[in-house]
N, CA, C and O of each residue as an XYZ file, in Angstrom:
368
protein
N    -113.132     57.040   -129.773
C    -112.812     55.810   -129.232
C    -114.197     54.957   -129.121
O    -115.223     55.564   -128.813
N    -114.231     53.708   -129.343
C    -115.474     52.950   -129.035
C    -114.889     51.900   -128.119
O    -113.746     51.451   -128.204
N    -115.821     51.558   -127.218
C    -115.553     50.370   -126.349
C    -116.877     49.742   -126.033
O    -117.944     50.327   -126.221
N    -116.767     48.479   -125.527
C    -117.793     47.735   -125.106
C    -117.287     47.039   -123.887
O    -116.196     46.478   -123.781
N    -118.358     47.162   -122.847
C    -118.177     46.552   -121.412
C    -119.076     45.649   -121.172
O    -120.190     45.968   -121.589
N    -118.999     44.431   -120.547
C    -119.890     43.591   -120.034
C    -119.406     43.268   -118.455
O    -118.349     42.697   -118.188
N    -120.173     43.640   -117.671
C    -119.928     43.492   -116.230
C    -120.506     42.138   -115.926
O    -121.583     41.768   -116.395
N    -119.687     41.340   -115.049
C    -120.227     40.039   -114.623
C    -119.972     39.978   -113.171
O    -118.968     39.423   -112.723
N    -120.922     40.577   -112.380
C    -120.785     40.608   -110.885
C    -121.116     39.405   -110.249
O    -121.892     38.679   -110.871
N    -120.701     39.008   -109.127
C    -121.041     37.835   -108.339
C    -121.516     38.475   -106.808
O    -120.769     39.102   -106.056
N    -122.704     38.203   -106.600
C    -123.829     37.803   -107.410
C    -124.296     38.912   -108.328
O    -123.967     40.075   -108.096
N    -125.032     38.599   -109.335
C    -125.656     39.718   -110.152
C    -126.594     40.636   -109.694
O    -126.873     41.651   -110.332
N    -127.137     40.320   -108.544
C    -128.049     41.395   -107.985
C    -128.480     40.858   -106.632
O    -127.785     40.043   -106.024
N    -129.526     41.279   -106.209
C    -130.278     40.825   -104.749
C    -131.595     40.078   -105.097
O    -132.192     40.123   -106.173
N    -131.896     39.458   -104.103
C    -133.208     38.729   -104.406
C    -134.308     39.662   -104.750
O    -135.155     39.248   -105.542
N    -134.420     40.873   -104.267
C    -135.358     41.837   -104.677
C    -135.283     42.342   -106.102
O    -136.295     42.549   -106.771
N    -133.958     42.549   -106.577
C    -133.638     43.006   -107.900
C    -132.340     42.200   -108.414
O    -131.167     42.446   -108.137
N    -132.818     41.237   -109.183
C    -131.815     40.237   -109.659
C    -130.726     40.805   -110.464
O    -129.688     40.149   -110.556
N    -130.832     42.019   -111.102
C    -129.658     42.482   -111.802
C    -129.229     43.843   -111.189
O    -128.724     44.656   -111.963
N    -129.370     44.168   -109.923
C    -129.121     45.319   -109.401
C    -127.703     46.022   -109.602
O    -127.511     47.229   -109.749
N    -126.637     44.877   -109.573
C    -125.396     45.215   -109.742
C    -124.845     45.496   -111.007
O    -123.824     46.169   -111.154
N    -125.589     44.927   -112.050
C    -125.478     45.276   -113.531
C    -125.909     46.496   -113.815
O    -125.235     47.234   -114.534
N    -127.190     46.912   -113.248
C    -127.773     48.107   -113.504
C    -126.989     49.107   -112.930
O    -126.968     50.129   -113.617
N    -126.238     49.163   -111.746
C    -125.494     50.126   -111.245
C    -124.444     50.611   -112.136
O    -124.161     51.808   -112.181
N    -123.766     49.596   -112.954
C    -122.802     49.899   -113.839
C    -123.285     50.593   -115.153
O    -122.496     51.311   -115.766
N    -124.597     50.393   -115.614
C    -125.306     50.807   -116.632
C    -125.669     52.337   -116.342
O    -125.729     53.216   -117.201
N    -125.889     52.485   -115.028
C    -126.429     53.917   -114.515
C    -125.161     54.687   -114.619
O    -125.275     55.839   -115.037
N    -124.001     54.268   -114.320
C    -122.873     55.116   -114.545
C    -122.751     55.519   -115.900
O    -122.725     56.712   -116.200
N    -122.663     54.484   -116.853
C    -122.598     54.768   -118.289
C    -123.658     55.850   -118.641
O    -123.326     56.839   -119.296
N    -124.881     55.672   -118.225
C    -125.905     56.509   -118.630
C    -125.613     58.073   -118.157
O    -125.864     59.024   -118.898
N    -125.119     58.200   -116.989
C    -124.751     59.558   -116.327
C    -123.327     60.092   -117.113
O    -122.998     61.278   -117.109
N    -122.746     59.298   -117.610
C    -121.491     60.015   -118.252
C    -121.681     60.976   -119.307
O    -120.890     61.903   -119.480
N    -122.621     60.803   -119.962
C    -122.822     61.882   -121.086
C    -122.289     61.501   -122.366
O    -122.334     62.203   -123.376
N    -121.735     60.249   -122.264
C    -121.139     59.581   -123.537
C    -122.300     59.018   -124.491
O    -123.403     58.774   -124.002
N    -122.092     58.849   -125.609
C    -123.070     58.053   -126.507
C    -123.061     56.594   -125.984
O    -121.969     56.176   -125.599
N    -124.031     55.839   -125.923
C    -124.040     54.483   -125.439
C    -125.185     53.680   -125.909
O    -126.271     54.253   -125.993
N    -125.097     52.457   -126.221
C    -126.137     51.502   -126.452
C    -126.152     50.367   -125.636
O    -125.106     49.724   -125.552
N    -127.255     49.959   -124.946
C    -127.154     48.747   -123.886
C    -127.606     47.618   -124.957
O    -128.587     47.755   -125.688
N    -126.829     46.577   -124.952
C    -127.107     45.414   -125.719
C    -127.439     44.178   -124.651
O    -127.260     44.219   -123.434
N    -127.910     43.191   -125.344
C    -128.132     41.847   -124.570
C    -126.913     41.349   -123.748
O    -127.070     40.812   -122.651
N    -125.657     41.548   -124.328
C    -124.570     40.933   -123.714
C    -123.399     41.849   -123.326
O    -122.285     41.418   -123.027
N    -123.779     43.295   -123.357
C    -122.792     44.337   -123.005
C    -123.236     45.533   -123.259
O    -124.367     45.599   -123.741
N    -122.529     46.724   -123.026
C    -122.925     48.041   -123.512
C    -121.781     48.649   -124.111
O    -120.675     48.694   -123.572
N    -122.088     49.156   -125.330
C    -121.130     49.942   -126.225
C    -121.189     51.461   -125.861
O    -122.249     52.002   -125.548
N    -119.982     52.127   -125.919
C    -119.941     53.456   -125.701
C    -118.935     54.092   -126.615
O    -117.995     53.435   -127.061
N    -119.104     55.279   -126.885
C    -118.097     56.020   -127.766
C    -117.978     57.508   -127.262
O    -118.915     58.109   -126.736
N    -116.754     58.026   -127.474
C    -116.390     59.279   -127.144
C    -114.970     59.501   -126.951
O    -114.173     58.679   -127.404
N    -114.588     60.490   -126.348
C    -113.137     60.842   -126.032
C    -112.423     59.796   -125.241
O    -112.905     59.437   -124.167
N    -111.319     59.283   -125.687
C    -110.564     58.193   -125.111
C    -110.507     58.390   -123.456
O    -110.943     57.505   -122.720
N    -110.010     59.457   -123.003
C    -110.007     59.583   -121.482
C    -111.229     59.500   -120.821
O    -111.332     59.048   -119.681
N    -112.216     59.942   -121.527
C    -113.620     59.926   -120.901
C    -114.260     58.455   -121.009
O    -115.005     57.991   -120.145
N    -113.916     57.851   -122.056
C    -114.401     56.292   -122.113
C    -113.568     55.527   -121.148
O    -114.138     54.619   -120.543
N    -112.282     55.753   -120.903
C    -111.651     54.908   -120.102
C    -111.917     55.099   -118.702
O    -111.952     54.139   -117.932
N    -112.128     56.413   -118.286
C    -112.731     56.697   -116.886
C    -114.180     56.050   -116.644
O    -114.528     55.613   -115.547
N    -114.892     56.040   -117.658
C    -116.410     55.488   -117.603
C    -116.254     54.081   -117.329
O    -116.955     53.552   -116.467
N    -115.283     53.340   -118.073
C    -115.313     51.888   -118.018
C    -114.894     51.531   -116.524
O    -115.445     50.620   -115.905
N    -113.961     52.251   -116.036
C    -113.334     52.083   -114.553
C    -114.555     52.237   -113.721
O    -114.906     51.268   -113.048
N    -115.329     53.465   -113.679
C    -116.294     53.760   -112.882
C    -117.470     52.836   -112.982
O    -118.106     52.601   -111.955
N    -117.841     52.258   -114.188
C    -118.756     51.235   -114.289
C    -118.514     49.909   -113.601
O    -119.385     49.351   -112.934
N    -117.182     49.381   -113.806
C    -116.668     48.259   -112.843
C    -116.831     48.537   -111.494
O    -117.396     47.710   -110.777
N    -116.360     49.726   -110.990
C    -116.270     49.929   -109.584
C    -117.785     50.097   -109.077
O    -118.059     49.822   -107.909
N    -118.671     50.511   -109.889
C    -120.121     50.712   -109.559
C    -120.674     49.486   -109.185
O    -121.408     49.448   -108.197
N    -120.428     48.470   -109.834
C    -120.885     47.099   -109.571
C    -120.587     46.426   -108.245
O    -121.328     45.634   -107.664
N    -119.338     46.874   -107.831
C    -118.779     46.458   -106.503
C    -119.395     47.252   -105.509
O    -119.869     46.717   -104.507
N    -119.444     48.654   -105.710
C    -120.126     49.530   -104.744
C    -121.652     49.212   -104.489
O    -122.262     49.507   -103.461
N    -122.175     48.557   -105.600
C    -123.580     48.321   -105.366
C    -123.943     47.169   -104.555
O    -125.112     46.936   -104.245
N    -122.909     46.410   -104.191
C    -122.939     45.174   -103.383
C    -122.520     43.947   -103.798
O    -122.687     42.983   -103.051
N    -121.892     43.789   -105.096
C    -121.391     42.537   -105.587
C    -120.037     42.179   -104.705
O    -119.219     43.055   -104.423
N    -119.914     41.051   -104.375
C    -118.876     40.564   -103.540
C    -117.548     40.514   -104.532
O    -116.438     40.488   -104.001
N    -117.661     40.500   -105.877
C    -116.561     40.316   -106.724
C    -117.172     40.469   -108.078
O    -118.389     40.608   -108.199
N    -116.368     40.447   -109.089
C    -116.828     40.600   -110.499
C    -115.888     40.778   -111.495
O    -114.788     41.200   -111.140
N    -116.069     40.564   -112.586
C    -115.220     40.590   -113.875
C    -115.766     41.644   -114.828
O    -116.985     41.757   -114.959
N    -114.985     42.362   -115.447
C    -115.477     43.168   -116.393
C    -114.762     42.678   -117.762
O    -113.541     42.703   -117.917
N    -115.677     42.234   -118.720
C    -114.969     41.927   -120.054
C    -114.996     43.402   -120.841
O    -116.010     44.097   -120.884
N    -113.852     43.733   -121.394
C    -113.780     45.057   -122.056
C    -113.268     44.686   -123.327
O    -112.402     43.821   -123.464
N    -113.878     45.434   -124.426
C    -113.340     45.444   -125.789
C    -113.138     46.841   -126.159
O    -114.066     47.596   -125.873
N    -111.997     47.399   -126.803
C    -111.611     48.655   -127.050
C    -111.194     48.657   -128.471
O    -110.378     47.804   -128.822
N    -111.726     49.647   -129.474
C    -111.407     49.832   -130.734
C    -110.861     51.208   -130.854
O    -111.666     52.139   -130.849
N    -109.560     51.456   -130.963
C    -109.006     52.700   -131.163
C    -108.981     53.046   -132.736
O    -107.936     52.998   -133.385
N    -110.106     53.366   -133.237
C    -110.362     53.569   -134.563
C    -111.152     54.882   -134.761
O    -111.883     55.265   -133.848
N    -111.052     55.550   -135.839
C    -111.636     56.944   -136.052
C    -112.957     56.536   -136.754
O    -113.203     56.865   -137.914
N    -113.778     55.809   -135.992
C    -115.148     55.473   -136.515
C    -116.129     55.687   -135.418
O    -115.793     55.890   -134.251
N    -117.338     55.635   -135.837
C    -118.457     55.754   -134.818
C    -119.112     54.450   -134.668
O    -118.907     53.587   -135.521
N    -119.837     54.235   -133.723
C    -120.809     53.045   -133.669
C    -121.665     52.816   -134.853
O    -121.804     51.705   -135.363
N    -122.365     54.144   -135.375
C    -123.318     54.109   -136.429
C    -122.416     53.583   -137.828
O    -122.892     52.809   -138.659
N    -121.339     54.034   -137.888
C    -120.473     53.693   -139.076
C    -120.138     52.198   -139.039
O    -120.006     51.570   -140.090
N    -120.000     51.631   -137.852
C    -119.776     50.057   -137.962
C    -121.106     49.288   -137.868
O    -121.065     48.070   -138.041
N    -122.126     49.810   -137.645
C    -123.320     48.840   -137.592
C    -124.477     49.325   -138.457
O    -125.441     48.581   -138.638
N    -124.422     50.610   -139.029
C    -125.452     51.169   -139.777
C    -125.938     50.272   -141.012
O    -127.101     50.278   -141.417
N    -124.905     49.497   -141.561
C    -125.350     48.675   -142.671
C    -126.235     47.566   -142.309
O    -126.953     47.083   -143.184
N    -126.263     47.070   -141.001
C    -126.997     46.039   -140.502
C    -128.319     46.378   -139.727
O    -128.890     45.543   -139.026
N    -128.766     47.670   -139.904
C    -129.815     48.077   -139.143
C    -130.881     48.442   -140.188
O    -131.983     48.857   -139.827
């Protein structure tokens, strides 16, 4: 399964670290063991469907736990038997 998540916390961070709440979500994805790529407008991850869904939820919850007073996560899910490389390799 391939998915992309863009967390949009409010506020996005703290005065000392303007992207702290976004970075908390990315840290969860990094620690998941899943393959992932951080992009300018979201993070793409791939792996077993149950692990991907759990990681998406954990990333959303991490931005709130980091101190955001609210937030929205925009999620795209592709239930295809493909990889990130097979979908983007032609353009790299």
